[in-house]
N, C-alpha and C positions, 0 to 999 in steps of 0.2 A: 274332774278329770283339772292334771297340770298340764300350764301351758308356756312354753318356749319364744321371748322374743326379746325385741332387741333393736334400739334404736340408738343411732349416733346422733347430738344433737352439736349445731353450728359451736364454732373458739373451743374454747374448756369448762362450759357450763356444763349443772350438774344437779337431777332434780329426781325427787321420788315418783317414780309412774305407777298407777292404779285402774290396775286391766281388769276385766270384769271377764264372766269365761262365753267364750263365743266359735264355732267352728273355722270362720273363716277370716270373720274382720272383727276386730275385734271396735264394741259402734262405743261403747259408752267407758270412757277414761277421762284422766286428771291428770295431767304435768300442772304439777305445786313450786311452784316459785315461792324465793324467798317473804315475799310479801302479801300473793294469790293466786290465782286457780287463771290461768294462764287457756287459750282455745283451744276445740279440744282440735285435730290432726289427724286423720284420716292413718291408720295403722295395723299392718298383716300380723295376726299372731296362728303358731299354728301349735297343734299335743303333741308337747314332748316326744312319741317316739315317733311323730311324721314328719318330721324336722327335714330340711332339706340337706341332701349330705355339702350343696356349698351355699351357708349360712349368710345369704347375702345383708345386710345389712339394709331399710329401709331409712333414706333418712330426713327429718326434723329439719325446715330451718330456726323452729325456734324462735321464743320475744328477742324483738329489737336491743341490741344492748349498746345502748349510751352512753352516755360521758358528758358532763355540763360542765366545766368552767365558770365558776361563777363571783360574782362575791358574796358576805356569806348568808347563807337565808336568812337564819334569824335578824338580817338587819332589815330586808327587804317589805314593802307596803303589800301586800298580797291580792287586795282587790285590786290594785291597778299597775299590777306588774307582769310587764311582759314577757321574762324569763321563766317566769310563777307557772304562766299561760301553756308556756311549751312546756314543763314539766307534765300538768293537770296532763295535757293532751297525752304527752308520754306514756304516765300511768295508765290512761281509758285505754290502750292499744295495748297495752299488756308490755311494752318493757319492763327492764330491768336497769335501771338506774342509777350510774355511778356519779356522785354529787365529790367537786372539787376546784380546790381552788387554787393562784397559782405555787404557792407554798407547796400543794403537795404535788407538782410535779418535775421532774428532773431529766439528764440523758443520762445512760451511762454504757460506757463503750461502744458507744453511734444510738444505742436504741431509748425512747423513749416508754418511759416510767411514771405511774401516777402509785398514789398511797390513796386510793378510791377508797370512801364510804357511801354503803349501799344505802338508797332513800325510797322515802314512801310517802305522799304526798296525801289529802286531803283540802277539797273547794273552805274551809274554812279559816276565818278574818282573825280568830283566834287562836289557834290551832291547828298549823298548816302542815306540819314537817311528821315524821321520824325517820331517825338515823338506824340503818342497821349492821352488818358487821364489815369494819374498814381490813383491806385489801391490798398487798401489791398490784400489781395487773400493768401487763407490757399495751401501755397506750394503744396502739396497733389491732389488739383481738377486738377494740370496739369498733360495731359496727361505725356509730357517727358520733362526733365528732361535736358539741354548740360551744362556743365561741365565746360570754357572753358575759366575760368581763367590762365593766365599767370602764373609760376614759377618765384619770388622762393616759393619751401614748404617746405616754416617756419608754424609757427602753427597758422598762424589767415589763414592757406590752412586745414590745418589742422581742425580747430574746422568751420571750413565753411562743411567738408565733415558731422560734427555730422547732422548741419542743414539740411544737404540733406541726412542724413540716417531716421531723421526725416521722411522729404517730402515720402520717400522712404516708407516706414512703412506704410505713410496714400493714396498713390495706386500709385505714380509717377514712372516714369520709372529713371532710371539716366544715363545717358551717361556717363562717365563707373561711374559706380559699385564703390560708397563711399567708401568702406572700400576697394576695389583694389588697389583706389589715397592711401588710406594709406601705404599699404602693398610694393606698385611696385614704387619702387626709380628710375626713370629712367635710373640712372647710376647702382646704387647698387643690380637692377634687373640679371643685368647679368648673375650672381653668382646662377642661377638657373638655368642657359644654360653654360656648363665653357665647354661644348666638339666644342664648337662654338663661345667663346672669345679668342679676345688675352689673354695669362698670365699677373692678375689682382689683386693687391695689393688693399686690401682700411683697411688703418688703422690709427691709431693717433700718432704713435708715428714714429719723424724725421731719429731715426736712422735707423728705418726699410726703408723708402723711398731714404734714403743713399747707403743702400746694395740692397737693388733692384736697384738703379739707377748704383753702383760696377761692379753687377753681369750680366747689360746687355746695360749698356753703353750708350744706347740710348733709354727716355723713356718719355710716358707724364704723367702728373699729372695734375690734375682736381678737382675743390671742388663735392658735392655729390650733393648739390642744387641750380649748376649753372643754369645757358642755354641762347640760344642761343652766344655761345665759351665763355663767361665772362671768364675771371684766367683762360686758360690752358694755361701749359708749355709744349713749347717741350725742355728736357735739359739732356743736352750730360758728357759726363763723363771728368772730368775735369770743365766744365763751373764755374768760384768762384758765381755763385747766384744761386746755388745750393743748397747753405745753408736760405740763405735768401728769397728764393719760400719755402722750405718745411713749417719754422717758419710762411710769411705766410699762406701760406694753412692751415698746420693746430689749427694755433694760439698759437704756440707754443708749442702743444701734447694734446689740449684741444678741438680739433675738426677734424671728422672725416674725410677723404677724398681719393682719388684714383691714382694709380699708372699700369699705361698699358704700356708693351711695346709696341714700336713706330711700325708702321703700315708703308712701306716704298709706298705701295699703292693710300698710302693719295694725292698725287700727281692727282691718275686718280678720286681723288673724295669720299668723303664721303657723303654714298647712303643713299637716303632715303624713304623706302616701309615703302606702307599705307600698315594694312586689316581691313576689317571688317566685325566683328561680327570671324575669326578664318580665313575668306578669305583673300587672298592676293591682291590687284590689281596689273594688272601682267605689269604693268611698276616703274623705279624708277628715283624718283631726286636727278643727283648725283653732290652733289654742290661741283665744283672742288677750292681747294684753289686759292688765286691771288699772284701774283708771290710774291710779297715778303713777303707773311703772311702762317704760316702751317693751319688755321685753317680752315675749310668747312660747311661754317656759312652765310648765304645770309646777314648778316646782318652784314657780316664784312670782306663783300665784296666779295667772293666766285661769282663762275656764277654759276646757275642749268643749267644742262644741261640732258633734261629725255632721257631715252634711259630702255628698255627691257633688264626682269631678263636673269645674269646663271643661268647655273644648279645651282653651292652652294647658291645662292642669296634664288633659292625655295626651298633646300633644309632647310636653315635656318626658314623659313617663317613655312615653313612646320613643324618643331620643336616646334613654341612659340606660332603659332597663336595657336588651338588649346588650349591650355595654358591659353589663353586671356580668350577666349571665354567662359572657366571654369568656370573663376572666373569676368562672369561681364561684359568685355571688348570690349567694338561695335565698337567702333573706337582707333588706335594703329598704333604707329609710330615708324617703328625698323632701326636701324642705321648698314650701315654696312659697310666699308673701308675694301677693298680685299676680303677676303674669310672669313673673322672674325666681329661677332654683334660687338660692342660698348656700344650699347643702346634700352633702349626698353624707347620711353615715348609715356604712358597715358594719360598725364596730358591736355597738348596743343598742340597738333599735326600741323606741317603745313605738304604745299606740295600742298595743293589743287588747288589749281587755275594754276600756273605752270606748273603741270601737264597737269588737262585738261587745257590747252593752246595750251601742243606740241604735244598730240596724241589727241586732239577731245574727251576727255569726261567727265563725269558729275559725277567722285567720290561720292561730296554734294545727287546727286540724290539716288545712290546706296546705301549713310547711310540710307535712308529716306527708303528708302523702310526693310534695314535690322533693322529697329527701327520699322517699318511697324510690319513685321512681328513677330516681338515680342512683341507687340501688340495684335495681333488679336487674 
């Protein structure tokens, strides 16, 4: 017996549909995507001669179509890369993954376009990805785009957020919101929560920095656009290198930089705390500096130790989380040293894989639950 079957998939996806005979309900079929078999979706089928006069198609939601804007995937370290954790979770959910770098996206006649490469991933530290076909797509046709390009937050990053704005206008959910990415510099945005932070100075003035050091005797100074502990200095009163450090960070008064009171509790770790749609993951990754360095950054040799949040940690999260959610920040990482908020990172927060491993979590799963809730 032959059957007439019709299904509309979301966007412009095309799949091969394999359906077993049935009289009213096709109970055994598979929708085969590019890299695997997607979950079954109930779909009705009629005998060819008995099909309705008005052929009404049953709509299927199809797999999630996600875009990932990131650094070259071949350069990551899979076992500790948070973007890779997100890709693995997307794959587990049967998503169609579109891999993009900044060079692959553009605006043409007001429309955000991308030359995307379909991507398959595997939790294998030696062979973790495989590329599929490359195609030009309308970025607004994707369900969600994860902006995971690492800093520096320079003008090229800003231009990328403009392209993502156009994709959002065309219907894609952007994680995180492009305007929030522009507005919330990870170091400067702590100024919106002064009651939670150590005394902080943001200035171009080398003299301001000298005065700040003279008053507080031991300070931390850093650029506003750095990441991974780069160009962070601990300066003490009387240090004859202070002048050249201030000159370098401010480019002789032509660039803003930050100075903060030194927090001795850095010896106990720089705590990374993750928030998903304003809600706190209830554990922190304390990055404990090595014996010969002040910096609590894993790439600088710090050791990551997962721990439960303190009461003050949770209070800081309760203060910061709702503000981030209000501005469209679905995934964020804040840094806390002792009882003080020191950074608000929404560009490309890390820490997922370490926390997952030490506390048997699935943080990327929580993130995708939040994303699917936003899309519902």
